[in-house]
MMTF fields as JSON, N, C-alpha, C and O atoms, coordinates in Angstrom:
{
  "mmtfVersion": "1.0.0",
  "mmtfProducer": "UNKNOWN",
  "numBonds": 511,
  "numAtoms": 512,
  "numGroups": 128,
  "numChains": 1,
  "numModels": 1,
  "chainsPerModel": [1],
  "groupsPerChain": [128],
  "chainIdList": ["A"],
  "bondAtomList": [4, 2, 8, 6, 12, 10, 16, 14, 20, 18, 24, 22, 28, 26, 32, 30, 36, 34, 40, 38, 44, 42, 48, 46, 52, 50, 56, 54, 60, 58, 64, 62, 68, 66, 72, 70, 76, 74, 80, 78, 84, 82, 88, 86, 92, 90, 96, 94, 100, 98, 104, 102, 108, 106, 112, 110, 116, 114, 120, 118, 124, 122, 128, 126, 132, 130, 136, 134, 140, 138, 144, 142, 148, 146, 152, 150, 156, 154, 160, 158, 164, 162, 168, 166, 172, 170, 176, 174, 180, 178, 184, 182, 188, 186, 192, 190, 196, 194, 200, 198, 204, 202, 208, 206, 212, 210, 216, 214, 220, 218, 224, 222, 228, 226, 232, 230, 236, 234, 240, 238, 244, 242, 248, 246, 252, 250, 256, 254, 260, 258, 264, 262, 268, 266, 272, 270, 276, 274, 280, 278, 284, 282, 288, 286, 292, 290, 296, 294, 300, 298, 304, 302, 308, 306, 312, 310, 316, 314, 320, 318, 324, 322, 328, 326, 332, 330, 336, 334, 340, 338, 344, 342, 348, 346, 352, 350, 356, 354, 360, 358, 364, 362, 368, 366, 372, 370, 376, 374, 380, 378, 384, 382, 388, 386, 392, 390, 396, 394, 400, 398, 404, 402, 408, 406, 412, 410, 416, 414, 420, 418, 424, 422, 428, 426, 432, 430, 436, 434, 440, 438, 444, 442, 448, 446, 452, 450, 456, 454, 460, 458, 464, 462, 468, 466, 472, 470, 476, 474, 480, 478, 484, 482, 488, 486, 492, 490, 496, 494, 500, 498, 504, 502, 508, 506],
  "bondOrderList": [1, 1, 1, 1, 1, 1, 1, 1, 1, 1, 1, 1, 1, 1, 1, 1, 1, 1, 1, 1, 1, 1, 1, 1, 1, 1, 1, 1, 1, 1, 1, 1, 1, 1, 1, 1, 1, 1, 1, 1, 1, 1, 1, 1, 1, 1, 1, 1, 1, 1, 1, 1, 1, 1, 1, 1, 1, 1, 1, 1, 1, 1, 1, 1, 1, 1, 1, 1, 1, 1, 1, 1, 1, 1, 1, 1, 1, 1, 1, 1, 1, 1, 1, 1, 1, 1, 1, 1, 1, 1, 1, 1, 1, 1, 1, 1, 1, 1, 1, 1, 1, 1, 1, 1, 1, 1, 1, 1, 1, 1, 1, 1, 1, 1, 1, 1, 1, 1, 1, 1, 1, 1, 1, 1, 1, 1, 1],
  "groupList": [{"groupName": "MET", "atomNameList": ["N", "CA", "C", "O"], "elementList": ["N", "C", "C", "O"], "formalChargeList": [0, 0, 0, 0], "bondAtomList": [1, 0, 2, 1, 3, 2], "bondOrderList": [1, 1, 2], "singleLetterCode": "M", "chemCompType": "L-PEPTIDE LINKING"}, {"groupName": "SER", "atomNameList": ["N", "CA", "C", "O"], "elementList": ["N", "C", "C", "O"], "formalChargeList": [0, 0, 0, 0], "bondAtomList": [1, 0, 2, 1, 3, 2], "bondOrderList": [1, 1, 2], "singleLetterCode": "S", "chemCompType": "L-PEPTIDE LINKING"}, {"groupName": "TYR", "atomNameList": ["N", "CA", "C", "O"], "elementList": ["N", "C", "C", "O"], "formalChargeList": [0, 0, 0, 0], "bondAtomList": [1, 0, 2, 1, 3, 2], "bondOrderList": [1, 1, 2], "singleLetterCode": "Y", "chemCompType": "L-PEPTIDE LINKING"}, {"groupName": "THR", "atomNameList": ["N", "CA", "C", "O"], "elementList": ["N", "C", "C", "O"], "formalChargeList": [0, 0, 0, 0], "bondAtomList": [1, 0, 2, 1, 3, 2], "bondOrderList": [1, 1, 2], "singleLetterCode": "T", "chemCompType": "L-PEPTIDE LINKING"}, {"groupName": "HIS", "atomNameList": ["N", "CA", "C", "O"], "elementList": ["N", "C", "C", "O"], "formalChargeList": [0, 0, 0, 0], "bondAtomList": [1, 0, 2, 1, 3, 2], "bondOrderList": [1, 1, 2], "singleLetterCode": "H", "chemCompType": "L-PEPTIDE LINKING"}, {"groupName": "ASP", "atomNameList": ["N", "CA", "C", "O"], "elementList": ["N", "C", "C", "O"], "formalChargeList": [0, 0, 0, 0], "bondAtomList": [1, 0, 2, 1, 3, 2], "bondOrderList": [1, 1, 2], "singleLetterCode": "D", "chemCompType": "L-PEPTIDE LINKING"}, {"groupName": "ARG", "atomNameList": ["N", "CA", "C", "O"], "elementList": ["N", "C", "C", "O"], "formalChargeList": [0, 0, 0, 0], "bondAtomList": [1, 0, 2, 1, 3, 2], "bondOrderList": [1, 1, 2], "singleLetterCode": "R", "chemCompType": "L-PEPTIDE LINKING"}, {"groupName": "LEU", "atomNameList": ["N", "CA", "C", "O"], "elementList": ["N", "C", "C", "O"], "formalChargeList": [0, 0, 0, 0], "bondAtomList": [1, 0, 2, 1, 3, 2], "bondOrderList": [1, 1, 2], "singleLetterCode": "L", "chemCompType": "L-PEPTIDE LINKING"}, {"groupName": "LYS", "atomNameList": ["N", "CA", "C", "O"], "elementList": ["N", "C", "C", "O"], "formalChargeList": [0, 0, 0, 0], "bondAtomList": [1, 0, 2, 1, 3, 2], "bondOrderList": [1, 1, 2], "singleLetterCode": "K", "chemCompType": "L-PEPTIDE LINKING"}, {"groupName": "GLY", "atomNameList": ["N", "CA", "C", "O"], "elementList": ["N", "C", "C", "O"], "formalChargeList": [0, 0, 0, 0], "bondAtomList": [1, 0, 2, 1, 3, 2], "bondOrderList": [1, 1, 2], "singleLetterCode": "G", "chemCompType": "PEPTIDE LINKING"}, {"groupName": "VAL", "atomNameList": ["N", "CA", "C", "O"], "elementList": ["N", "C", "C", "O"], "formalChargeList": [0, 0, 0, 0], "bondAtomList": [1, 0, 2, 1, 3, 2], "bondOrderList": [1, 1, 2], "singleLetterCode": "V", "chemCompType": "L-PEPTIDE LINKING"}, {"groupName": "ILE", "atomNameList": ["N", "CA", "C", "O"], "elementList": ["N", "C", "C", "O"], "formalChargeList": [0, 0, 0, 0], "bondAtomList": [1, 0, 2, 1, 3, 2], "bondOrderList": [1, 1, 2], "singleLetterCode": "I", "chemCompType": "L-PEPTIDE LINKING"}, {"groupName": "ALA", "atomNameList": ["N", "CA", "C", "O"], "elementList": ["N", "C", "C", "O"], "formalChargeList": [0, 0, 0, 0], "bondAtomList": [1, 0, 2, 1, 3, 2], "bondOrderList": [1, 1, 2], "singleLetterCode": "A", "chemCompType": "L-PEPTIDE LINKING"}, {"groupName": "GLU", "atomNameList": ["N", "CA", "C", "O"], "elementList": ["N", "C", "C", "O"], "formalChargeList": [0, 0, 0, 0], "bondAtomList": [1, 0, 2, 1, 3, 2], "bondOrderList": [1, 1, 2], "singleLetterCode": "E", "chemCompType": "L-PEPTIDE LINKING"}, {"groupName": "PHE", "atomNameList": ["N", "CA", "C", "O"], "elementList": ["N", "C", "C", "O"], "formalChargeList": [0, 0, 0, 0], "bondAtomList": [1, 0, 2, 1, 3, 2], "bondOrderList": [1, 1, 2], "singleLetterCode": "F", "chemCompType": "L-PEPTIDE LINKING"}, {"groupName": "GLN", "atomNameList": ["N", "CA", "C", "O"], "elementList": ["N", "C", "C", "O"], "formalChargeList": [0, 0, 0, 0], "bondAtomList": [1, 0, 2, 1, 3, 2], "bondOrderList": [1, 1, 2], "singleLetterCode": "Q", "chemCompType": "L-PEPTIDE LINKING"}, {"groupName": "CYS", "atomNameList": ["N", "CA", "C", "O"], "elementList": ["N", "C", "C", "O"], "formalChargeList": [0, 0, 0, 0], "bondAtomList": [1, 0, 2, 1, 3, 2], "bondOrderList": [1, 1, 2], "singleLetterCode": "C", "chemCompType": "L-PEPTIDE LINKING"}, {"groupName": "ASN", "atomNameList": ["N", "CA", "C", "O"], "elementList": ["N", "C", "C", "O"], "formalChargeList": [0, 0, 0, 0], "bondAtomList": [1, 0, 2, 1, 3, 2], "bondOrderList": [1, 1, 2], "singleLetterCode": "N", "chemCompType": "L-PEPTIDE LINKING"}, {"groupName": "PRO", "atomNameList": ["N", "CA", "C", "O"], "elementList": ["N", "C", "C", "O"], "formalChargeList": [0, 0, 0, 0], "bondAtomList": [1, 0, 2, 1, 3, 2], "bondOrderList": [1, 1, 2], "singleLetterCode": "P", "chemCompType": "L-PEPTIDE LINKING"}],
  "groupTypeList": [0, 1, 2, 3, 4, 5, 6, 7, 7, 8, 9, 10, 1, 11, 5, 5, 12, 13, 12, 6, 7, 6, 12, 1, 7, 1, 5, 12, 9, 14, 9, 10, 7, 3, 15, 11, 5, 10, 6, 13, 3, 0, 8, 8, 8, 11, 9, 12, 13, 0, 5, 9, 2, 6, 11, 7, 9, 12, 16, 17, 18, 8, 0, 12, 2, 13, 12, 11, 9, 11, 13, 18, 6, 10, 9, 12, 0, 7, 18, 16, 17, 10, 11, 7, 6, 13, 3, 5, 9, 9, 3, 13, 11, 1, 12, 11, 5, 18, 10, 12, 1, 0, 3, 12, 11, 5, 17, 5, 5, 7, 4, 3, 10, 12, 9, 15, 10, 6, 5, 0, 7, 10, 9, 12, 10, 5, 12, 12],
  "groupIdList": [1, 2, 3, 4, 5, 6, 7, 8, 9, 10, 11, 12, 13, 14, 15, 16, 17, 18, 19, 20, 21, 22, 23, 24, 25, 26, 27, 28, 29, 30, 31, 32, 33, 34, 35, 36, 37, 38, 39, 40, 41, 42, 43, 44, 45, 46, 47, 48, 49, 50, 51, 52, 53, 54, 55, 56, 57, 58, 59, 60, 61, 62, 63, 64, 65, 66, 67, 68, 69, 70, 71, 72, 73, 74, 75, 76, 77, 78, 79, 80, 81, 82, 83, 84, 85, 86, 87, 88, 89, 90, 91, 92, 93, 94, 95, 96, 97, 98, 99, 100, 101, 102, 103, 104, 105, 106, 107, 108, 109, 110, 111, 112, 113, 114, 115, 116, 117, 118, 119, 120, 121, 122, 123, 124, 125, 126, 127, 128],
  "secStructList": [7, 7, 1, 3, 3, 3, 3, 3, 3, 3, 6, 7, 7, 2, 2, 2, 2, 2, 2, 2, 2, 2, 2, 2, 2, 2, 2, 6, 6, 7, 3, 3, 3, 3, 3, 3, 3, 2, 2, 2, 2, 2, 2, 2, 2, 1, 7, 7, 7, 7, 1, 7, 7, 3, 3, 3, 3, 3, 3, 7, 2, 2, 2, 2, 2, 2, 2, 2, 2, 2, 7, 4, 4, 4, 4, 6, 6, 7, 1, 5, 7, 3, 3, 7, 7, 3, 3, 6, 6, 3, 3, 3, 3, 3, 3, 3, 7, 6, 6, 6, 6, 6, 6, 6, 1, 7, 7, 1, 1, 2, 2, 2, 2, 2, 2, 2, 2, 2, 2, 2, 2, 2, 2, 2, 2, 2, 2, 7],
  "xCoordList": [-4.07, -3.648, -3.406, -2.552, -4.289, -3.745, -2.42, -1.587, -2.288, -0.635, -0.725, 0.19, -1.934, -2.375, -4.059, -5.063, -4.031, -4.963, -5.454, -4.896, -6.468, -7.071, -8.121, -8.879, -8.489, -9.343, -9.885, -9.048, -10.505, -11.039, -12.117, -13.276, -11.166, -11.712, -12.578, -12.224, -13.822, -14.823, -14.846, -14.886, -14.834, -15.062, -13.728, -14.049, -12.49, -11.345, -10.218, -9.825, -9.745, -8.156, -7.316, -7.367, -6.316, -5.039, -4.205, -3.174, -4.593, -3.734, -4.345, -3.601, -5.879, -6.629, -6.353, -5.835, -6.506, -5.793, -4.957, -4.831, -3.72, -2.661, -1.969, -1.121, -3.046, -2.788, -3.341, -2.83, -4.159, -5.512, -4.571, -4.74, -3.553, -2.909, -1.292, -0.508, -1.3, 0.25, -0.004, 0.944, -1.209, -1.878, -2.089, -1.742, -2.52, -3.276, -1.485, -0.923, -1.103, 0.445, 1.318, 1.972, 1.159, 1.896, 1.562, 2.382, -0.082, -0.751, -0.492, -0.781, 0.226, 0.041, 2.054, 2.711, 2.447, 3.759, 4.622, 5.85, 4.257, 4.837, 5.429, 4.624, 6.215, 7.154, 7.415, 7.799, 7.027, 7.732, 8.783, 9.075, 9.515, 11.207, 10.716, 10.499, 10.415, 10.555, 8.748, 7.704, 9.05, 8.322, 8.631, 9.799, 7.643, 7.82, 6.205, 5.305, 6.27, 5.288, 5.598, 6.544, 4.582, 4.905, 4.566, 5.193, 3.571, 2.878, 4.104, 4.532, 4.388, 5.527, 6.675, 7.299, 7.309, 8.358, 8.32, 9.341, 6.91, 6.826, 6.547, 7.182, 5.986, 6.159, 7.554, 7.596, 8.439, 9.762, 10.223, 10.814, 10.252, 11.281, 10.946, 11.607, 9.777, 9.093, 8.093, 7.475, 8.078, 6.333, 5.641, 5.26, 4.93, 3.825, 2.985, 3.318, 1.708, 0.58, -0.172, -0.539, -0.492, -1.324, -1.974, -1.463, -3.057, -3.783, -2.526, -1.718, -2.515, -1.976, -2.162, -3.218, -0.526, -0.022, 1.259, 2.288, 1.088, 2.7, 2.337, 1.354, 3.788, 4.11, 4.736, 5.702, 4.356, 5.207, 5.442, 4.556, 6.997, 7.505, 7.517, 8.033, 6.73, 6.33, 6.955, 6.756, 7.958, 8.311, 8.023, 7.85, 8.031, 7.729, 8.859, 8.79, 10.026, 11.179, 11.556, 12.69, 10.278, 10.65, 10.107, 10.313, 9.716, 9.186, 10.392, 10.614, 10.812, 11.714, 13.481, 14.19, 13.664, 14.486, 14.339, 15.408, 13.221, 12.943, 12.928, 13.065, 12.773, 12.752, 14.468, 14.868, 15.265, 16.424, 17.398, 18.148, 17.072, 17.722, 17.272, 18.272, 16.131, 15.65, 16.577, 17.211, 16.403, 16.977, 17.407, 16.607, 19.058, 19.546, 19.187, 19.213, 18.846, 18.991, 17.365, 17.181, 16.473, 15.169, 15.289, 14.403, 16.054, 16.005, 16.131, 16.234, 16.223, 16.145, 14.63, 14.543, 13.641, 12.24, 11.318, 10.291, 11.911, 12.024, 11.989, 12.8, 11.251, 10.311, 9.13, 8.98, 7.895, 6.595, 6.084, 5.924, 5.783, 5.109, 3.756, 3.172, 2.861, 1.607, 1.242, 1.497, 0.49, 0.362, -1.226, -2.261, -0.939, -2.185, -2.666, -2.842, -3.268, -4.061, -5.077, -5.996, -5.292, -6.217, -6.956, -6.416, -8.299, -9.523, -10.704, -10.714, -11.926, -12.778, -13.642, -14.122, -13.833, -14.711, -13.675, -14.15, -12.182, -11.9, -9.811, -8.973, -9.609, -8.652, -8.35, -8.998, -7.666, -7.318, -6.451, -5.399, -6.412, -5.083, -5.261, -6.309, -3.323, -3.298, -1.588, -0.441, -2.099, -0.306, -0.288, -1.154, 0.801, 1.587, 0.811, 0.417, 1.14, 0.82, 2.35, 2.795, 3.047, 4.159, 3.96, 5.115, 3.154, 2.897, 3.093, 3.435, 2.769, 2.402, 3.678, 4.157, 4.717, 5.584, 7.284, 8.436, 6.676, 7.754, 7.872, 8.732, 7.263, 6.639, 7.901, 7.682, 8.924, 10.338, 10.86, 11.524, 10.84, 11.785, 11.673, 10.757, 12.304, 11.831, 12.259, 13.242, 11.388, 12.112, 10.604, 10.247, 9.516, 9.109, 8.701, 7.563, 10.078, 9.54, 9.439, 9.053, 10.017, 10.224, 8.434, 7.839, 7.476, 6.479, 5.807, 4.83, 5.842, 5.368, 5.035, 3.944, 6.337, 6.632, 5.728, 4.94, 6.312, 5.35, 3.445, 2.659, 3.275, 1.876, 1.314, 0.221, 2.295, 1.789, 1.728, 0.788, 2.829, 2.979, 1.92, 1.336, 1.63, 0.116, -0.677, -0.98, -1.462, -2.375, -2.39, -3.508, -1.083, -1.515, -1.506, -1.83, -0.933, -0.86, -2.699, -3.279, -3.099, -4.177, -5.126, -5.861, -4.906, -5.649, -4.941, -5.817, -4.231, -3.757, -4.654, -5.641, -4.37, -5.027, -7.084, -7.984, -7.004, -8.646, -9.245, -10.445, -8.35, -8.48, -8.131, -8.518, -7.306, -7.448, -8.391, -7.971],
  "yCoordList": [65.912, 66.598, 68.204, 68.69, 68.868, 70.503, 70.672, 69.768, 71.541, 71.96, 73.227, 74.04, 73.519, 74.765, 74.789, 74.416, 75.292, 75.308, 76.614, 77.361, 76.787, 78.44, 78.486, 77.517, 80.123, 80.613, 82.038, 82.775, 82.531, 83.432, 84.274, 83.968, 85.663, 86.483, 87.6, 88.703, 86.987, 88.326, 89.312, 89.359, 90.39, 92.097, 92.399, 93.234, 91.865, 92.388, 92.545, 91.831, 93.863, 94.117, 93.271, 92.577, 93.176, 92.656, 93.011, 92.386, 94.183, 94.748, 94.044, 93.683, 93.993, 93.841, 92.156, 91.583, 91.558, 90.122, 89.917, 88.933, 90.678, 90.352, 90.15, 89.441, 91.45, 91.589, 90.515, 90.158, 89.638, 88.653, 87.117, 86.141, 87.09, 85.935, 85.986, 85.092, 87.12, 86.815, 87.105, 87.348, 87.261, 87.103, 85.562, 85.058, 84.516, 83.131, 82.681, 82.145, 82.967, 82.306, 82.223, 81.304, 83.291, 83.547, 82.986, 82.334, 82.712, 81.536, 80.131, 79.257, 79.871, 78.514, 78.204, 77.208, 79.481, 78.944, 79.603, 79.551, 79.851, 80.291, 81.746, 82.675, 81.922, 83.35, 83.408, 82.479, 85.215, 85.493, 85.806, 86.994, 85.148, 84.995, 85.47, 84.31, 86.001, 86.768, 87.144, 86.594, 88.301, 88.704, 89.021, 89.157, 89.257, 89.872, 90.323, 89.554, 91.667, 92.355, 92.347, 92.985, 91.412, 91.283, 92.432, 92.761, 92.87, 94.064, 95.423, 95.835, 95.816, 96.563, 95.908, 96.726, 94.673, 94.098, 94.325, 94.632, 94.143, 93.72, 95.423, 95.715, 95.953, 97.609, 98.039, 99.198, 97.897, 98.435, 97.729, 98.503, 96.701, 96.041, 95.797, 95.848, 95.569, 95.296, 96.416, 96.37, 97.593, 97.828, 97.836, 98.619, 96.408, 95.665, 96.015, 96.002, 96.347, 96.385, 95.403, 94.665, 95.219, 93.914, 94.092, 94.716, 93.333, 93.471, 92.864, 92.03, 93.304, 93.164, 91.71, 91.092, 91.081, 89.918, 89.923, 90.303, 89.318, 89.248, 87.918, 87.313, 87.872, 86.214, 86.422, 87.185, 85.897, 85.462, 84.22, 83.365, 83.937, 82.892, 82.623, 83.353, 81.285, 81.178, 80.006, 78.849, 80.477, 78.719, 78.549, 79.338, 77.498, 77.405, 76.377, 75.154, 77.407, 77.147, 75.697, 75.226, 74.933, 73.829, 72.904, 71.831, 72.653, 71.959, 72.052, 71.186, 73.1, 73.305, 72.427, 71.781, 72.736, 72.095, 70.493, 69.908, 69.709, 68.442, 68.083, 66.873, 68.936, 68.476, 68.041, 67.057, 69.446, 69.755, 68.192, 67.415, 68.236, 66.923, 65.742, 65.223, 65.235, 63.797, 63.761, 62.815, 65.65, 65.495, 66.607, 67.539, 66.924, 68.11, 69.491, 70.702, 68.743, 69.156, 69.933, 70.509, 69.84, 70.164, 71.938, 72.697, 72.193, 73.992, 74.251, 75.477, 73.537, 73.711, 74.725, 75.947, 73.827, 73.383, 74.606, 75.122, 74.817, 76.196, 77.783, 78.426, 78.157, 78.267, 78.004, 78.061, 77.56, 77.28, 78.59, 79.417, 78.864, 79.949, 80.384, 79.424, 81.395, 81.996, 82.874, 83.924, 82.932, 83.811, 84.805, 84.387, 86.08, 87.039, 87.527, 88.582, 87.49, 87.983, 88.216, 87.454, 89.797, 90.703, 89.862, 89.143, 89.916, 89.143, 90.173, 91.003, 89.927, 91.192, 90.747, 91.741, 89.511, 89.331, 89.554, 89.392, 89.946, 90.399, 89.843, 90.366, 89.246, 88.637, 87.063, 86.358, 86.529, 84.944, 84.64, 85.242, 84.047, 83.237, 82.105, 81.482, 81.6, 80.377, 79.792, 80.221, 78.81, 78.396, 76.931, 76.141, 76.965, 75.803, 74.435, 74.348, 73.56, 72.103, 71.185, 70.395, 71.524, 70.836, 69.448, 69.05, 68.389, 67.062, 66.855, 65.829, 68.099, 67.741, 68.031, 67.458, 69.313, 69.438, 68.908, 69.3, 67.88, 67.297, 65.643, 64.89, 65.344, 64.438, 64.18, 63.437, 64.751, 64.901, 64.152, 63.276, 64.104, 63.666, 62.324, 62.318, 61.4, 59.701, 59.374, 58.706, 59.933, 59.584, 60.227, 61.377, 58.943, 58.797, 59.462, 59.779, 59.652, 60.237, 62.13, 62.947, 62.143, 64.404, 64.059, 65.122, 62.971, 63.223, 62.709, 62.061, 62.693, 63.058, 64.452, 65.001, 64.907, 66.025, 67.1, 68.025, 66.424, 67.841, 67.848, 68.596, 66.481, 66.534, 67.234, 67.8, 67.143, 68.152, 69.374, 70.134, 69.736, 71.313, 71.745, 72.815, 70.804, 71.135, 71.668, 72.849, 70.45, 71.085, 71.835, 72.0, 72.521, 73.547, 74.937, 76.052, 74.477, 75.781, 76.276, 77.353, 74.803, 74.727, 75.726, 76.586, 75.374, 75.387, 77.45, 78.287, 77.679, 79.17, 79.659, 80.333, 79.352, 80.006, 79.957, 80.794, 79.069, 78.923, 79.883, 80.111, 80.286, 80.868, 82.395, 83.292, 82.664, 83.939, 85.104, 86.256],
  "zCoordList": [-40.527, -39.72, -39.951, -40.692, -39.2, -38.903, -38.527, -38.456, -38.351, -38.043, -37.446, -37.576, -36.684, -36.134, -35.42, -36.027, -34.087, -33.895, -33.447, -32.644, -34.007, -34.088, -33.642, -33.585, -33.057, -32.786, -33.07, -32.55, -33.427, -33.703, -32.685, -32.406, -32.149, -31.611, -32.321, -32.739, -32.336, -33.157, -32.722, -31.492, -33.37, -33.065, -31.813, -30.967, -31.678, -30.842, -31.799, -32.721, -31.244, -32.262, -32.014, -30.999, -32.98, -32.567, -31.751, -31.503, -31.173, -30.201, -28.567, -27.656, -28.551, -27.306, -27.702, -26.744, -28.486, -28.542, -28.299, -27.57, -28.712, -28.103, -26.695, -26.155, -26.353, -24.608, -24.393, -23.332, -24.738, -23.852, -24.163, -23.431, -25.384, -25.77, -24.79, -24.473, -24.601, -23.531, -22.637, -21.89, -22.154, -20.089, -20.284, -19.215, -21.197, -21.412, -21.285, -20.33, -22.145, -22.165, -20.992, -20.498, -20.73, -18.903, -18.341, -17.695, -18.056, -17.073, -17.292, -16.475, -18.757, -19.019, -18.941, -19.243, -18.436, -18.064, -19.688, -19.759, -20.195, -20.951, -21.481, -21.419, -21.787, -22.115, -23.573, -24.284, -24.088, -25.137, -25.588, -25.446, -26.116, -26.516, -27.745, -28.097, -28.533, -29.985, -30.323, -29.973, -31.133, -32.298, -33.084, -33.448, -33.638, -34.991, -35.835, -36.171, -35.98, -36.427, -37.798, -38.258, -38.699, -40.118, -41.16, -42.167, -40.706, -41.382, -41.645, -42.723, -40.475, -40.595, -41.1, -41.775, -41.081, -41.783, -43.28, -43.897, -43.977, -44.966, -45.798, -46.812, -45.451, -46.057, -45.456, -45.869, -44.919, -44.43, -45.435, -46.187, -45.813, -46.69, -48.554, -49.59, -48.229, -49.656, -50.22, -51.284, -49.106, -49.248, -49.701, -50.571, -49.023, -49.462, -48.093, -46.908, -48.787, -47.698, -47.425, -48.34, -46.364, -45.838, -43.718, -42.787, -43.774, -42.49, -41.497, -41.906, -40.442, -39.193, -39.158, -39.292, -38.884, -38.524, -37.975, -38.532, -36.445, -36.24, -35.3, -34.873, -35.268, -35.183, -33.516, -33.494, -32.231, -31.095, -30.776, -30.765, -30.404, -30.771, -28.829, -27.982, -28.628, -27.172, -26.561, -26.933, -25.304, -24.784, -23.328, -22.399, -23.423, -22.023, -21.211, -21.094, -20.642, -20.065, -19.467, -19.554, -18.741, -18.207, -19.351, -18.783, -20.213, -21.108, -22.666, -23.512, -22.565, -23.565, -23.201, -23.974, -21.907, -21.391, -21.341, -21.173, -21.457, -21.12, -22.49, -22.67, -23.749, -24.88, -25.514, -26.138, -24.941, -25.148, -24.504, -25.097, -23.499, -22.624, -23.709, -24.205, -24.16, -25.108, -26.431, -26.897, -27.082, -28.712, -28.553, -28.635, -28.224, -28.22, -29.517, -29.297, -30.937, -31.632, -32.005, -33.077, -31.117, -31.283, -31.174, -31.568, -30.806, -30.171, -31.469, -31.511, -33.335, -34.489, -34.233, -34.346, -33.896, -33.803, -33.162, -33.604, -32.211, -31.127, -31.264, -31.931, -30.757, -30.175, -30.92, -32.141, -29.587, -30.835, -31.134, -30.237, -32.496, -32.779, -32.659, -32.156, -32.863, -32.476, -32.924, -32.334, -34.137, -34.689, -34.342, -33.823, -34.805, -34.893, -35.332, -34.723, -36.453, -37.752, -37.946, -37.647, -38.735, -38.617, -39.45, -40.291, -39.242, -40.176, -39.905, -38.995, -41.075, -41.632, -39.979, -39.434, -39.268, -38.155, -36.832, -35.708, -36.993, -35.648, -35.501, -36.235, -34.911, -34.627, -34.803, -34.03, -35.494, -35.644, -34.715, -34.928, -33.876, -33.4, -33.831, -34.007, -34.153, -34.65, -33.708, -33.826, -32.933, -32.418, -33.16, -33.536, -33.171, -34.147, -32.581, -31.418, -34.119, -33.133, -32.885, -33.717, -31.47, -31.742, -31.975, -32.124, -32.109, -32.028, -33.915, -34.502, -34.468, -36.241, -36.598, -37.577, -35.593, -36.327, -35.621, -35.811, -34.788, -34.587, -35.244, -34.788, -35.953, -36.376, -37.631, -38.587, -37.489, -38.735, -37.955, -38.51, -36.439, -35.836, -35.014, -34.192, -35.079, -34.717, -33.447, -33.127, -32.722, -31.255, -30.616, -30.871, -29.443, -29.075, -27.806, -27.46, -27.031, -25.871, -25.736, -24.9, -27.048, -27.963, -28.276, -28.098, -28.661, -29.181, -27.825, -28.2, -26.908, -25.536, -25.119, -24.966, -24.965, -24.335, -25.545, -25.347, -26.95, -27.617, -27.777, -28.357, -26.847, -26.653, -25.49, -25.485, -24.309, -23.249, -23.885, -23.653, -24.853, -25.042, -25.766, -25.591, -26.693, -27.278, -26.729, -26.895, -25.514, -25.091, -23.915, -23.427, -23.111, -22.678, -23.538, -23.128, -25.173, -25.891, -26.384, -26.522, -26.52, -26.458, -25.73, -26.216, -24.425, -23.251, -23.512, -23.73, -23.48, -23.668, -24.825, -24.531, -26.221, -27.094, -26.617, -26.54, -26.497, -25.999, -24.583, -24.426, -23.793, -22.69, -23.007, -22.258, -24.27, -24.658, -25.369, -25.478]
}
């Protein structure tokens, strides 16, 4: 089972890919709660050089509220991370598959919500 849904934006810079992704996430009802520039962090903390790599913590408030109502500790697994990674051919976008990440929780109602969130994230990645 794959744990991410991936899409390569050929010839697209990481900045342009991020702008497109943020717009498509917003259109799908997600906001970005957290953002980490991993390249900057690695350079600052350990002096390491690496290609562009960003993590966006995406959250759909309605779906998060529903999930927390079903399983109060699920917040430890939120938000849904989406990465942007520079490659030779452009920028790859990878979104977590919430169904895969929720397999650790034995709750069929939560798995149903996770499936809905997965479909929304796949749509946002594909629209970026």
